[in-house]
N, C-alpha and C positions, 0 to 999 in steps of 0.2 A: 504494499502499500504506501503510497508519495505521503512523503511528509505535509503536513500541513501548513499552510502558507497564510500571513499577514499582507496585504495591501496598504501601504503608507503613500504618502506624496511628501516628498521634500521641494524646498525652495532654495534655489542656489543663486549667486549674481553670475552672471553672464560670463565672466574670468574662471569663477570655479567650475562654473557649465563646462566651458570650453577646455579646463585641464582635465577634468573627467574623461570627457570624450579623447584625448589624445592619448591618457594612461589606458582607456578602455582596448581602444586600438592597437597602443602598441603590445600590450599581455594578451591580447585576443580573448577579452572578455568581454561582457555584457556587463551593462553599467547595473542593473540587478544584482549579479553575481559579484563584483566590489563591493555596493554597498552592504549587502547582506553579510559580507565577509566582515568589513570594517565592522560595522553594529557589531555580528558575533565577538568580534576578537576585543572592540571595547568595552563591553559591558563583564567580559570575563576578567578584567582589571581591576587589582584593587585602586581603591579612593585616592593615594597619593599618584598612579597615572593617571588615572581618569580626569584628577584635578590639573594636572601639568599639562595634558592634552588639551585640555579647555581650554588654556592660558590664563587659569587664573588660579596661580601658585606664588604663594609668598616668598621672599628670598630664604628663609630659615627652612621650609618647605622643600624648596629648591636645593639647598643643598642636603637636604637629607634624603633626597630622590636622588641625586649623585652617588651618595656613598652607596646606597642600598643596588644601584646599579652596577658599582665597579665592583661590589661584593658578589655579586651574581653572575658577571664576569667574570672574576678571578677564581669561580669555584667551578665555572663550566671552562676552564681551561681557553678564556679568551675569549667565550660565546661559540667555540666551532662546532658544538652539539647543537646549537640553536638552527644550525643550517642543513640539519637532515630533515 
């Protein structure tokens, strides 16, 4: 049985729309596939990552995020495992 889907509309400015179209063409993906993957990834991130991505993070929190990311990269031997 196919997965259940929800349909949503998004509003983008003309530049973002153009950039999304270029990205999709380059990757050979539909806009729906890209947006679905991005939203899926975003909602699985912890609050600190979500805040950083949304651009509403304080300098203190940004420093904390940087330390966490460096620790994560070091534990993954420079992030090599993330590429698999």
